N, CA, C, O and the ligand as a Tripos MOL2 file, in Angstrom:
@<TRIPOS>MOLECULE
protein
  293   291    74     0     0
PROTEIN
NO_CHARGES

@<TRIPOS>ATOM
      1 N           4.6560    8.9690  -32.2200 N.3       1 MET1
      2 CA          5.1460    7.6130  -32.3080 C.3       1 MET1
      3 C           3.9310    6.6720  -31.9400 C.2       1 MET1
      4 O           3.1900    6.8910  -30.9820 O.2       1 MET1
      5 N           3.8190    5.7010  -32.7210 N.am      2 PRO2
      6 CA          2.6020    4.5910  -32.3600 C.3       2 PRO2
      7 C           3.1850    3.7320  -31.2630 C.2       2 PRO2
      8 O           4.2890    3.1870  -31.2420 O.2       2 PRO2
      9 N           2.2910    3.7210  -30.4190 N.am      3 ILE3
     10 CA          2.5260    2.7430  -29.2040 C.3       3 ILE3
     11 C           1.3120    1.7340  -29.2800 C.2       3 ILE3
     12 O           0.1440    2.1030  -29.1530 O.2       3 ILE3
     13 N           1.6760    0.4980  -29.4860 N.am      4 TYR4
     14 CA          0.7060   -0.4700  -29.6290 C.3       4 TYR4
     15 C           0.6110   -1.3470  -28.1990 C.2       4 TYR4
     16 O           1.5400   -1.5450  -27.4160 O.2       4 TYR4
     17 N          -0.6730   -1.7810  -28.0890 N.am      5 GLU5
     18 CA         -0.8550   -2.3810  -26.8410 C.3       5 GLU5
     19 C          -1.0350   -3.9630  -27.3510 C.2       5 GLU5
     20 O          -1.6190   -4.2640  -28.3930 O.2       5 GLU5
     21 N          -0.4680   -4.8550  -26.4880 N.am      6 TYR6
     22 CA         -0.5960   -6.2260  -26.8410 C.3       6 TYR6
     23 C          -0.9620   -7.0000  -25.7840 C.2       6 TYR6
     24 O          -0.5850   -6.7120  -24.6480 O.2       6 TYR6
     25 N          -1.6940   -8.0080  -26.0230 N.am      7 LEU7
     26 CA         -2.0740   -9.0710  -24.9700 C.3       7 LEU7
     27 C          -1.3900  -10.3430  -25.3320 C.2       7 LEU7
     28 O          -1.3360  -10.8620  -26.4460 O.2       7 LEU7
     29 N          -0.8010  -10.8240  -24.0430 N.am      8 CYS8
     30 CA         -0.1290  -12.1170  -24.2370 C.3       8 CYS8
     31 C          -1.2420  -13.2240  -24.1150 C.2       8 CYS8
     32 O          -2.1510  -13.1840  -23.2860 O.2       8 CYS8
     33 N          -1.0670  -14.1460  -24.9800 N.am      9 ASN9
     34 CA         -2.1430  -15.2570  -25.0000 C.3       9 ASN9
     35 C          -1.6410  -16.3270  -23.9900 C.2       9 ASN9
     36 O          -2.3670  -17.3050  -23.8080 O.2       9 ASN9
     37 N          -0.5900  -16.2390  -23.3890 N.am     10 LYS10
     38 CA         -0.0200  -17.3020  -22.6880 C.3      10 LYS10
     39 C          -0.1650  -16.8830  -21.1390 C.2      10 LYS10
     40 O          -0.6220  -17.7320  -20.3750 O.2      10 LYS10
     41 N           0.1520  -15.7800  -20.6990 N.am     11 CYS11
     42 CA         -0.0100  -15.3310  -19.4310 C.3      11 CYS11
     43 C          -1.2130  -14.3540  -19.1470 C.2      11 CYS11
     44 O          -1.5750  -14.1230  -17.9930 O.2      11 CYS11
     45 N          -1.6790  -13.9170  -20.0000 N.am     12 GLY12
     46 CA         -2.9680  -13.0050  -20.0310 C.3      12 GLY12
     47 C          -2.7190  -11.6450  -19.7660 C.2      12 GLY12
     48 O          -3.6740  -10.8890  -19.5880 O.2      12 GLY12
     49 N          -1.4900  -11.2110  -19.7130 N.am     13 LYS13
     50 CA         -1.1990   -9.7530  -19.2980 C.3      13 LYS13
     51 C          -1.0230   -9.0370  -20.5160 C.2      13 LYS13
     52 O          -0.7010   -9.5410  -21.5920 O.2      13 LYS13
     53 N          -1.2690   -7.7410  -20.2740 N.am     14 ASN14
     54 CA         -1.1290   -6.8340  -21.5270 C.3      14 ASN14
     55 C          -0.0030   -5.9450  -21.2230 C.2      14 ASN14
     56 O           0.3920   -5.7040  -20.0820 O.2      14 ASN14
     57 N           0.4890   -5.4730  -22.3050 N.am     15 PHE15
     58 CA          1.7630   -4.6030  -22.2960 C.3      15 PHE15
     59 C           1.6660   -3.6100  -23.4170 C.2      15 PHE15
     60 O           0.7980   -3.7330  -24.2810 O.2      15 PHE15
     61 N           2.4350   -2.7430  -23.4210 N.am     16 GLU16
     62 CA          2.7320   -1.6730  -24.4890 C.3      16 GLU16
     63 C           3.9910   -1.9530  -25.1390 C.2      16 GLU16
     64 O           4.9730   -2.4250  -24.5670 O.2      16 GLU16
     65 N           3.9190   -1.6410  -26.3660 N.am     17 TYR17
     66 CA          5.1240   -1.8330  -27.1000 C.3      17 TYR17
     67 C           5.3490   -0.6820  -28.0520 C.2      17 TYR17
     68 O           4.4410   -0.4660  -28.8550 O.2      17 TYR17
     69 N           6.3390    0.0330  -28.0850 N.am     18 LEU18
     70 CA          6.6190    1.0940  -28.9930 C.3      18 LEU18
     71 C           7.2240    0.6570  -30.3020 C.2      18 LEU18
     72 O           8.4200    0.3750  -30.3680 O.2      18 LEU18
     73 N           6.3810    0.5930  -31.3970 N.am     19 GLN19
     74 CA          6.8850   -0.0530  -32.6660 C.3      19 GLN19
     75 C           7.4540    1.0130  -33.4410 C.2      19 GLN19
     76 O           6.8380    2.0540  -33.6700 O.2      19 GLN19
     77 N           8.6240    0.7740  -33.8540 N.am     20 MET20
     78 CA          9.3180    1.7110  -34.6440 C.3      20 MET20
     79 C           9.6240    1.2400  -36.0770 C.2      20 MET20
     80 O          10.7760    0.9360  -36.3890 O.2      20 MET20
     81 N           8.7490    1.1850  -36.8270 N.am     21 GLY21
     82 CA          8.9940    0.9380  -38.3630 C.3      21 GLY21
     83 C           8.8620   -0.5590  -38.5570 C.2      21 GLY21
     84 O           8.7030   -0.9630  -39.7090 O.2      21 GLY21
     85 N           8.9100   -1.3990  -37.5880 N.am     22 GLY22
     86 CA          8.8790   -2.7370  -37.8600 C.3      22 GLY22
     87 C           7.5430   -3.2630  -38.1600 C.2      22 GLY22
     88 O           6.6160   -2.4670  -38.3100 O.2      22 GLY22
     89 N           7.3310   -4.6680  -38.2730 N.am     23 ASP23
     90 CA          6.1760   -5.2760  -38.6080 C.3      23 ASP23
     91 C           5.5990   -5.9580  -37.3820 C.2      23 ASP23
     92 O           4.6450   -6.7350  -37.4180 O.2      23 ASP23
     93 N           6.2280   -5.6150  -36.3500 N.am     24 GLY24
     94 CA          5.7440   -6.3330  -35.0750 C.3      24 GLY24
     95 C           6.2040   -7.7510  -34.8560 C.2      24 GLY24
     96 O           5.9890   -8.3150  -33.7840 O.2      24 GLY24
     97 N           6.7310   -8.2390  -35.6880 N.am     25 SER25
     98 CA          7.1510   -9.6040  -35.5260 C.3      25 SER25
     99 C           8.2710   -9.6190  -34.4670 C.2      25 SER25
    100 O           9.0040   -8.6480  -34.2820 O.2      25 SER25
    101 N           8.3610  -10.7580  -33.7920 N.am     26 GLY26
    102 CA          9.5720  -10.9080  -32.9010 C.3      26 GLY26
    103 C           9.1700  -10.2600  -31.4990 C.2      26 GLY26
    104 O           9.9460  -10.2520  -30.5440 O.2      26 GLY26
    105 N           8.1160   -9.8140  -31.4690 N.am     27 ILE27
    106 CA          7.7770   -9.1440  -29.9970 C.3      27 ILE27
    107 C           7.5800  -10.1050  -28.9940 C.2      27 ILE27
    108 O           6.8680  -11.0570  -29.3110 O.2      27 ILE27
    109 N           8.0260  -10.0820  -27.9020 N.am     28 GLN28
    110 CA          7.8090  -11.0830  -26.8740 C.3      28 GLN28
    111 C           7.1410  -10.2800  -25.7200 C.2      28 GLN28
    112 O           7.2500   -9.0700  -25.5220 O.2      28 GLN28
    113 N           6.3800  -11.2450  -24.9490 N.am     29 CYS29
    114 CA          5.8260  -10.7440  -23.6320 C.3      29 CYS29
    115 C           6.8470  -10.3180  -22.7150 C.2      29 CYS29
    116 O           7.7520  -11.1200  -22.4850 O.2      29 CYS29
    117 N           6.8590   -9.2640  -22.1850 N.am     30 PRO30
    118 CA          7.9160   -9.0050  -21.1570 C.3      30 PRO30
    119 C           7.7400   -9.7650  -19.8390 C.2      30 PRO30
    120 O           8.6410   -9.7640  -19.0000 O.2      30 PRO30
    121 N           6.5900  -10.4090  -19.6550 N.am     31 HIS31
    122 CA          6.3450  -11.1000  -18.3880 C.3      31 HIS31
    123 C           6.7440  -12.4990  -18.4800 C.2      31 HIS31
    124 O           7.2930  -13.0440  -17.5220 O.2      31 HIS31
    125 N           6.5160  -13.0900  -19.5200 N.am     32 CYS32
    126 CA          6.9610  -14.6550  -19.6660 C.3      32 CYS32
    127 C           7.7450  -14.9180  -20.9880 C.2      32 CYS32
    128 O           8.1470  -16.0420  -21.2900 O.2      32 CYS32
    129 N           7.9370  -13.8030  -21.7620 N.am     33 GLN33
    130 CA          8.8200  -13.9560  -22.8420 C.3      33 GLN33
    131 C           8.2240  -14.9060  -23.9470 C.2      33 GLN33
    132 O           8.9790  -15.4200  -24.7720 O.2      33 GLN33
    133 N           6.9880  -15.1180  -23.9620 N.am     34 SER34
    134 CA          6.1150  -15.8250  -24.9510 C.3      34 SER34
    135 C           5.9850  -14.8090  -26.1210 C.2      34 SER34
    136 O           5.8820  -13.5880  -25.9940 O.2      34 SER34
    137 N           6.0070  -15.5460  -27.3330 N.am     35 GLY35
    138 CA          5.7900  -14.9140  -28.4450 C.3      35 GLY35
    139 C           4.3820  -15.0220  -29.0390 C.2      35 GLY35
    140 O           4.0730  -14.5980  -30.1530 O.2      35 GLY35
    141 N           3.5630  -15.6320  -28.1790 N.am     36 ASP36
    142 CA          2.1330  -15.8350  -28.4660 C.3      36 ASP36
    143 C           1.4180  -14.6390  -27.9750 C.2      36 ASP36
    144 O           0.8740  -14.5830  -26.8720 O.2      36 ASP36
    145 N           1.4450  -13.5870  -28.9330 N.am     37 ILE37
    146 CA          0.6430  -12.3930  -28.3670 C.3      37 ILE37
    147 C          -0.3980  -11.9150  -29.4650 C.2      37 ILE37
    148 O          -0.3220  -12.3010  -30.6310 O.2      37 ILE37
    149 N          -1.3320  -11.0870  -29.0280 N.am     38 SER38
    150 CA         -2.1900  -10.3990  -29.9170 C.3      38 SER38
    151 C          -2.1210   -8.9220  -29.7040 C.2      38 SER38
    152 O          -1.9600   -8.4140  -28.5940 O.2      38 SER38
    153 N          -2.2540   -8.2400  -30.8490 N.am     39 ARG39
    154 CA         -2.2570   -6.8010  -30.8390 C.3      39 ARG39
    155 C          -3.6010   -6.3450  -30.4830 C.2      39 ARG39
    156 O          -4.5770   -6.7500  -31.1130 O.2      39 ARG39
    157 N          -3.7090   -5.4920  -29.4690 N.am     40 LEU40
    158 CA         -4.9640   -4.7780  -29.1720 C.3      40 LEU40
    159 C          -5.2220   -3.5710  -29.8770 C.2      40 LEU40
    160 O          -4.4280   -3.1630  -30.7240 O.2      40 LEU40
    161 N          -6.3450   -2.9270  -29.5750 N.am     41 MET41
    162 CA         -6.6960   -1.7260  -30.2490 C.3      41 MET41
    163 C          -5.6590   -0.6390  -29.8050 C.2      41 MET41
    164 O          -5.4340   -0.5530  -28.5980 O.2      41 MET41
    165 N          -5.0990    0.0800  -30.5490 N.am     42 SER42
    166 CA         -4.1450    1.0340  -30.2160 C.3      42 SER42
    167 C          -4.7260    2.2730  -29.4400 C.2      42 SER42
    168 O          -5.7900    2.7640  -29.8180 O.2      42 SER42
    169 N          -4.1310    2.7220  -28.4980 N.am     43 CYS43
    170 CA         -4.3610    3.9500  -27.7480 C.3      43 CYS43
    171 C          -3.6170    5.0680  -28.2480 C.2      43 CYS43
    172 O          -2.5850    4.8360  -28.8770 O.2      43 CYS43
    173 N          -3.9970    6.2600  -28.0560 N.am     44 PHE44
    174 CA         -3.0500    7.3600  -28.3100 C.3      44 PHE44
    175 C          -2.0340    7.2970  -27.0990 C.2      44 PHE44
    176 O          -2.3270    7.0150  -25.9370 O.2      44 PHE44
    177 N          -0.9130    7.5810  -27.5430 N.am     45 ALA45
    178 CA          0.2560    7.4800  -26.6500 C.3      45 ALA45
    179 C           0.1200    8.4740  -25.5080 C.2      45 ALA45
    180 O          -0.2330    9.6380  -25.7020 O.2      45 ALA45
    181 N           0.3880    8.0160  -24.4080 N.am     46 THR46
    182 CA          0.4180    8.8110  -23.2240 C.3      46 THR46
    183 C           1.4690    9.9450  -23.2650 C.2      46 THR46
    184 O           2.4990    9.6440  -23.8670 O.2      46 THR46
    185 N           1.4240   10.8840  -22.8720 N.am     47 SER47
    186 CA          2.2850   12.0220  -22.7510 C.3      47 SER47
    187 C           3.5310   11.4620  -22.1380 C.2      47 SER47
    188 O           3.4970   10.6140  -21.2450 O.2      47 SER47
    189 N           4.8110   12.0390  -22.7230 N.am     48 PRO48
    190 CA          6.1130   11.5460  -22.0190 C.3      48 PRO48
    191 C           6.1570   12.2060  -20.7060 C.2      48 PRO48
    192 O           5.5440   13.2430  -20.4530 O.2      48 PRO48
    193 N           6.8100   11.6480  -19.9870 N.am     49 GLY49
    194 CA          7.0930   12.2440  -18.5530 C.3      49 GLY49
    195 C           6.3130   11.4320  -17.4490 C.2      49 GLY49
    196 O           6.4260   11.7470  -16.2640 O.2      49 GLY49
    197 N           5.5450   10.4160  -17.8420 N.am     50 GLN50
    198 CA          4.8570    9.6350  -16.9730 C.3      50 GLN50
    199 C           5.7150    8.5500  -16.4970 C.2      50 GLN50
    200 O           5.3430    7.3960  -16.7090 O.2      50 GLN50
    201 N           6.7850    8.7620  -15.8990 N.am     51 GLY51
    202 CA          7.6980    7.6710  -15.4460 C.3      51 GLY51
    203 C           8.4820    7.1040  -16.3470 C.2      51 GLY51
    204 O           8.9260    5.9660  -16.1900 O.2      51 GLY51
    205 N           8.7530    7.8980  -17.4670 N.am     52 GLY52
    206 CA          9.7820    7.4680  -18.4520 C.3      52 GLY52
    207 C           9.1990    6.4060  -19.4210 C.2      52 GLY52
    208 O           9.9070    5.9570  -20.3220 O.2      52 GLY52
    209 N           7.9930    6.0230  -19.2560 N.am     53 GLY53
    210 CA          7.4300    4.9570  -20.2280 C.3      53 GLY53
    211 C           8.1280    3.6400  -20.3510 C.2      53 GLY53
    212 O           8.1690    3.0090  -21.4070 O.2      53 GLY53
    213 N           8.6730    3.2530  -19.2330 N.am     54 GLY54
    214 CA          9.3520    1.8720  -19.3030 C.3      54 GLY54
    215 C           8.3830    0.7620  -19.4300 C.2      54 GLY54
    216 O           7.2570    0.8100  -18.9330 O.2      54 GLY54
    217 N           8.8070   -0.1570  -20.0520 N.am     55 LEU55
    218 CA          7.8020   -1.2340  -20.3810 C.3      55 LEU55
    219 C           7.4900   -2.0300  -19.0630 C.2      55 LEU55
    220 O           6.4390   -2.6570  -18.9290 O.2      55 LEU55
    221 N           8.3730   -1.9740  -18.1870 N.am     56 GLY56
    222 CA          7.9150   -2.6980  -16.8170 C.3      56 GLY56
    223 C           6.7340   -2.0030  -16.1000 C.2      56 GLY56
    224 O           6.1420   -2.5180  -15.1520 O.2      56 GLY56
    225 N           6.4650   -0.9110  -16.5760 N.am     57 MET57
    226 CA          5.1110   -0.1640  -15.8820 C.3      57 MET57
    227 C           3.8610   -0.2310  -16.8180 C.2      57 MET57
    228 O           2.8310    0.3980  -16.5770 O.2      57 MET57
    229 N           4.0300   -1.0510  -17.9150 N.am     58 ALA58
    230 CA          2.8910   -1.0340  -18.7960 C.3      58 ALA58
    231 C           1.6210   -1.6100  -18.2420 C.2      58 ALA58
    232 O           0.5130   -1.1700  -18.5500 O.2      58 ALA58
    233 N           1.8350   -2.7070  -17.3320 N.am     59 SER59
    234 CA          0.5480   -3.2730  -16.8790 C.3      59 SER59
    235 C           0.1890   -2.8710  -15.5940 C.2      59 SER59
    236 O           1.0310   -2.8100  -14.6980 O.2      59 SER59
    237 N          -1.1060   -2.5610  -15.4020 N.am     60 ALA60
    238 CA         -1.5310   -2.0990  -14.0420 C.3      60 ALA60
    239 C          -2.0840   -3.4470  -13.3240 C.2      60 ALA60
    240 O          -2.6280   -4.3680  -13.9330 O.2      60 ALA60
    241 N          -1.8860   -3.4090  -12.1240 N.am     61 PRO61
    242 CA         -2.4710   -4.4780  -11.3250 C.3      61 PRO61
    243 C          -4.1150   -4.4720  -11.4060 C.2      61 PRO61
    244 O          -4.7550   -3.4210  -11.4130 O.2      61 PRO61
    245 N          -4.6070   -5.5350  -11.4550 N.am     62 GLY62
    246 CA         -6.1700   -5.6290  -11.5640 C.3      62 GLY62
    247 C          -6.6440   -5.4740  -13.0300 C.2      62 GLY62
    248 O          -7.8370   -5.3030  -13.2810 O.2      62 GLY62
    249 N          -5.6600   -5.5380  -14.0360 N.am     63 GLY63
    250 CA         -6.1210   -5.4900  -15.1850 C.3      63 GLY63
    251 C          -6.7610   -4.0670  -15.7410 C.2      63 GLY63
    252 O          -7.4960   -4.0060  -16.7260 O.2      63 GLY63
    253 N          -6.4170   -3.1130  -15.0650 N.am     64 GLY64
    254 CA         -7.1320   -1.8340  -15.3710 C.3      64 GLY64
    255 C          -6.5580   -1.3830  -16.7430 C.2      64 GLY64
    256 O          -5.3640   -1.4690  -17.0320 O.2      64 GLY64
    257 N          -7.5470   -0.8820  -17.5790 N.am     65 HIS65
    258 CA         -7.1850   -0.5050  -18.9510 C.3      65 HIS65
    259 C          -7.2670    1.0790  -19.0010 C.2      65 HIS65
    260 O          -8.3450    1.6510  -18.8430 O.2      65 HIS65
    261 N          -6.1780    1.7080  -19.2090 N.am     66 LYS66
    262 CA         -6.2960    3.0670  -19.2220 C.3      66 LYS66
    263 C          -6.8790    3.7840  -20.3080 C.2      66 LYS66
    264 O          -7.0050    5.0030  -20.1870 O.2      66 LYS66
    265 N          -7.2800    3.1720  -21.4250 N.am     67 CYS67
    266 CA         -7.8870    3.7600  -22.3970 C.3      67 CYS67
    267 C          -9.2220    4.3220  -22.0860 C.2      67 CYS67
    268 O         -10.0680    3.5970  -21.5620 O.2      67 CYS67
    269 N          -9.4650    5.5190  -22.3610 N.am     68 GLY68
    270 CA        -10.7910    6.0010  -21.9780 C.3      68 GLY68
    271 C         -11.0520    6.1370  -20.4250 C.2      68 GLY68
    272 O         -12.1920    6.2920  -19.9880 O.2      68 GLY68
    273 N         -10.0110    6.0760  -19.6720 N.am     69 SER69
    274 CA        -10.2690    6.2960  -18.2680 C.3      69 SER69
    275 C          -9.7440    7.6260  -17.7520 C.2      69 SER69
    276 O          -9.3780    7.8030  -16.5900 O.2      69 SER69
    277 N          -9.7380    8.4700  -18.6280 N.am     70 GLY70
    278 CA         -9.3860    9.9290  -18.3590 C.3      70 GLY70
    279 C          -8.1440   10.1680  -17.7670 C.2      70 GLY70
    280 O          -7.9630   10.8650  -16.7690 O.2      70 GLY70
    281 N          -7.2420    9.5350  -18.4450 N.am     71 GLY71
    282 CA         -5.7040    9.6450  -18.0450 C.3      71 GLY71
    283 C          -5.1090   11.0820  -18.3820 C.2      71 GLY71
    284 O          -4.1730   11.5710  -17.7500 O.2      71 GLY71
    285 N          -5.7060   11.6570  -19.3650 N.am     72 PHE72
    286 CA         -5.1310   13.0300  -19.8780 C.3      72 PHE72
    287 C          -5.5310   14.0170  -18.9350 C.2      72 PHE72
    288 O          -6.6020   13.9770  -18.3290 O.2      72 PHE72
    289 N          -4.6720   14.8970  -18.8150 N.am     73 SER73
    290 CA         -4.9090   15.9690  -18.0390 C.3      73 SER73
    291 C          -5.1650   17.3130  -18.6170 C.2      73 SER73
    292 O          -5.3780   18.2730  -17.8770 O.2      73 SER73
    293 ZN          3.0880  -13.4440  -21.0490 Zn       74 ZN74
@<TRIPOS>BOND
     1     1     2 1
     2     2     3 1
     3     3     4 2
     4     3     5 am
     5     5     6 1
     6     6     7 1
     7     7     8 2
     8     7     9 am
     9     9    10 1
    10    10    11 1
    11    11    12 2
    12    11    13 am
    13    13    14 1
    14    14    15 1
    15    15    16 2
    16    15    17 am
    17    17    18 1
    18    18    19 1
    19    19    20 2
    20    19    21 am
    21    21    22 1
    22    22    23 1
    23    23    24 2
    24    23    25 am
    25    25    26 1
    26    26    27 1
    27    27    28 2
    28    27    29 am
    29    29    30 1
    30    30    31 1
    31    31    32 2
    32    31    33 am
    33    33    34 1
    34    34    35 1
    35    35    36 2
    36    35    37 am
    37    37    38 1
    38    38    39 1
    39    39    40 2
    40    39    41 am
    41    41    42 1
    42    42    43 1
    43    43    44 2
    44    43    45 am
    45    45    46 1
    46    46    47 1
    47    47    48 2
    48    47    49 am
    49    49    50 1
    50    50    51 1
    51    51    52 2
    52    51    53 am
    53    53    54 1
    54    54    55 1
    55    55    56 2
    56    55    57 am
    57    57    58 1
    58    58    59 1
    59    59    60 2
    60    59    61 am
    61    61    62 1
    62    62    63 1
    63    63    64 2
    64    63    65 am
    65    65    66 1
    66    66    67 1
    67    67    68 2
    68    67    69 am
    69    69    70 1
    70    70    71 1
    71    71    72 2
    72    71    73 am
    73    73    74 1
    74    74    75 1
    75    75    76 2
    76    75    77 am
    77    77    78 1
    78    78    79 1
    79    79    80 2
    80    79    81 am
    81    81    82 1
    82    82    83 1
    83    83    84 2
    84    83    85 am
    85    85    86 1
    86    86    87 1
    87    87    88 2
    88    87    89 am
    89    89    90 1
    90    90    91 1
    91    91    92 2
    92    91    93 am
    93    93    94 1
    94    94    95 1
    95    95    96 2
    96    95    97 am
    97    97    98 1
    98    98    99 1
    99    99   100 2
   100    99   101 am
   101   101   102 1
   102   102   103 1
   103   103   104 2
   104   103   105 am
   105   105   106 1
   106   106   107 1
   107   107   108 2
   108   107   109 am
   109   109   110 1
   110   110   111 1
   111   111   112 2
   112   111   113 am
   113   113   114 1
   114   114   115 1
   115   115   116 2
   116   115   117 am
   117   117   118 1
   118   118   119 1
   119   119   120 2
   120   119   121 am
   121   121   122 1
   122   122   123 1
   123   123   124 2
   124   123   125 am
   125   125   126 1
   126   126   127 1
   127   127   128 2
   128   127   129 am
   129   129   130 1
   130   130   131 1
   131   131   132 2
   132   131   133 am
   133   133   134 1
   134   134   135 1
   135   135   136 2
   136   135   137 am
   137   137   138 1
   138   138   139 1
   139   139   140 2
   140   139   141 am
   141   141   142 1
   142   142   143 1
   143   143   144 2
   144   143   145 am
   145   145   146 1
   146   146   147 1
   147   147   148 2
   148   147   149 am
   149   149   150 1
   150   150   151 1
   151   151   152 2
   152   151   153 am
   153   153   154 1
   154   154   155 1
   155   155   156 2
   156   155   157 am
   157   157   158 1
   158   158   159 1
   159   159   160 2
   160   159   161 am
   161   161   162 1
   162   162   163 1
   163   163   164 2
   164   163   165 am
   165   165   166 1
   166   166   167 1
   167   167   168 2
   168   167   169 am
   169   169   170 1
   170   170   171 1
   171   171   172 2
   172   171   173 am
   173   173   174 1
   174   174   175 1
   175   175   176 2
   176   175   177 am
   177   177   178 1
   178   178   179 1
   179   179   180 2
   180   179   181 am
   181   181   182 1
   182   182   183 1
   183   183   184 2
   184   183   185 am
   185   185   186 1
   186   186   187 1
   187   187   188 2
   188   187   189 am
   189   189   190 1
   190   190   191 1
   191   191   192 2
   192   191   193 am
   193   193   194 1
   194   194   195 1
   195   195   196 2
   196   195   197 am
   197   197   198 1
   198   198   199 1
   199   199   200 2
   200   199   201 am
   201   201   202 1
   202   202   203 1
   203   203   204 2
   204   203   205 am
   205   205   206 1
   206   206   207 1
   207   207   208 2
   208   207   209 am
   209   209   210 1
   210   210   211 1
   211   211   212 2
   212   211   213 am
   213   213   214 1
   214   214   215 1
   215   215   216 2
   216   215   217 am
   217   217   218 1
   218   218   219 1
   219   219   220 2
   220   219   221 am
   221   221   222 1
   222   222   223 1
   223   223   224 2
   224   223   225 am
   225   225   226 1
   226   226   227 1
   227   227   228 2
   228   227   229 am
   229   229   230 1
   230   230   231 1
   231   231   232 2
   232   231   233 am
   233   233   234 1
   234   234   235 1
   235   235   236 2
   236   235   237 am
   237   237   238 1
   238   238   239 1
   239   239   240 2
   240   239   241 am
   241   241   242 1
   242   242   243 1
   243   243   244 2
   244   243   245 am
   245   245   246 1
   246   246   247 1
   247   247   248 2
   248   247   249 am
   249   249   250 1
   250   250   251 1
   251   251   252 2
   252   251   253 am
   253   253   254 1
   254   254   255 1
   255   255   256 2
   256   255   257 am
   257   257   258 1
   258   258   259 1
   259   259   260 2
   260   259   261 am
   261   261   262 1
   262   262   263 1
   263   263   264 2
   264   263   265 am
   265   265   266 1
   266   266   267 1
   267   267   268 2
   268   267   269 am
   269   269   270 1
   270   270   271 1
   271   271   272 2
   272   271   273 am
   273   273   274 1
   274   274   275 1
   275   275   276 2
   276   275   277 am
   277   277   278 1
   278   278   279 1
   279   279   280 2
   280   279   281 am
   281   281   282 1
   282   282   283 1
   283   283   284 2
   284   283   285 am
   285   285   286 1
   286   286   287 1
   287   287   288 2
   288   287   289 am
   289   289   290 1
   290   290   291 1
   291   291   292 2
@<TRIPOS>SUBSTRUCTURE
     1 MET1         2 RESIDUE 1 A MET
     2 PRO2         6 RESIDUE 1 A PRO
     3 ILE3        10 RESIDUE 1 A ILE
     4 TYR4        14 RESIDUE 1 A TYR
     5 GLU5        18 RESIDUE 1 A GLU
     6 TYR6        22 RESIDUE 1 A TYR
     7 LEU7        26 RESIDUE 1 A LEU
     8 CYS8        30 RESIDUE 1 A CYS
     9 ASN9        34 RESIDUE 1 A ASN
    10 LYS10       38 RESIDUE 1 A LYS
    11 CYS11       42 RESIDUE 1 A CYS
    12 GLY12       46 RESIDUE 1 A GLY
    13 LYS13       50 RESIDUE 1 A LYS
    14 ASN14       54 RESIDUE 1 A ASN
    15 PHE15       58 RESIDUE 1 A PHE
    16 GLU16       62 RESIDUE 1 A GLU
    17 TYR17       66 RESIDUE 1 A TYR
    18 LEU18       70 RESIDUE 1 A LEU
    19 GLN19       74 RESIDUE 1 A GLN
    20 MET20       78 RESIDUE 1 A MET
    21 GLY21       82 RESIDUE 1 A GLY
    22 GLY22       86 RESIDUE 1 A GLY
    23 ASP23       90 RESIDUE 1 A ASP
    24 GLY24       94 RESIDUE 1 A GLY
    25 SER25       98 RESIDUE 1 A SER
    26 GLY26      102 RESIDUE 1 A GLY
    27 ILE27      106 RESIDUE 1 A ILE
    28 GLN28      110 RESIDUE 1 A GLN
    29 CYS29      114 RESIDUE 1 A CYS
    30 PRO30      118 RESIDUE 1 A PRO
    31 HIS31      122 RESIDUE 1 A HIS
    32 CYS32      126 RESIDUE 1 A CYS
    33 GLN33      130 RESIDUE 1 A GLN
    34 SER34      134 RESIDUE 1 A SER
    35 GLY35      138 RESIDUE 1 A GLY
    36 ASP36      142 RESIDUE 1 A ASP
    37 ILE37      146 RESIDUE 1 A ILE
    38 SER38      150 RESIDUE 1 A SER
    39 ARG39      154 RESIDUE 1 A ARG
    40 LEU40      158 RESIDUE 1 A LEU
    41 MET41      162 RESIDUE 1 A MET
    42 SER42      166 RESIDUE 1 A SER
    43 CYS43      170 RESIDUE 1 A CYS
    44 PHE44      174 RESIDUE 1 A PHE
    45 ALA45      178 RESIDUE 1 A ALA
    46 THR46      182 RESIDUE 1 A THR
    47 SER47      186 RESIDUE 1 A SER
    48 PRO48      190 RESIDUE 1 A PRO
    49 GLY49      194 RESIDUE 1 A GLY
    50 GLN50      198 RESIDUE 1 A GLN
    51 GLY51      202 RESIDUE 1 A GLY
    52 GLY52      206 RESIDUE 1 A GLY
    53 GLY53      210 RESIDUE 1 A GLY
    54 GLY54      214 RESIDUE 1 A GLY
    55 LEU55      218 RESIDUE 1 A LEU
    56 GLY56      222 RESIDUE 1 A GLY
    57 MET57      226 RESIDUE 1 A MET
    58 ALA58      230 RESIDUE 1 A ALA
    59 SER59      234 RESIDUE 1 A SER
    60 ALA60      238 RESIDUE 1 A ALA
    61 PRO61      242 RESIDUE 1 A PRO
    62 GLY62      246 RESIDUE 1 A GLY
    63 GLY63      250 RESIDUE 1 A GLY
    64 GLY64      254 RESIDUE 1 A GLY
    65 HIS65      258 RESIDUE 1 A HIS
    66 LYS66      262 RESIDUE 1 A LYS
    67 CYS67      266 RESIDUE 1 A CYS
    68 GLY68      270 RESIDUE 1 A GLY
    69 SER69      274 RESIDUE 1 A SER
    70 GLY70      278 RESIDUE 1 A GLY
    71 GLY71      282 RESIDUE 1 A GLY
    72 PHE72      286 RESIDUE 1 A PHE
    73 SER73      290 RESIDUE 1 A SER
    74 ZN74       293 GROUP 0 **** ****
């Protein structure tokens, strides 16, 4: 499944969104509910089982980007 990463242009936070066949319209920032978002370069989906993949856990404090940070075991 494609998981896309988005950046909110309003609050500056990034989040992941599991896109299921749609065109991505209507996605809102889970932090501030703004629709002013940009899609970032997609990462490979992390393996299931990492906390259930809830949207609330998508953004790490400090703006750490997990792409390329060696998250795979
Ligand atoms: Zn936001």
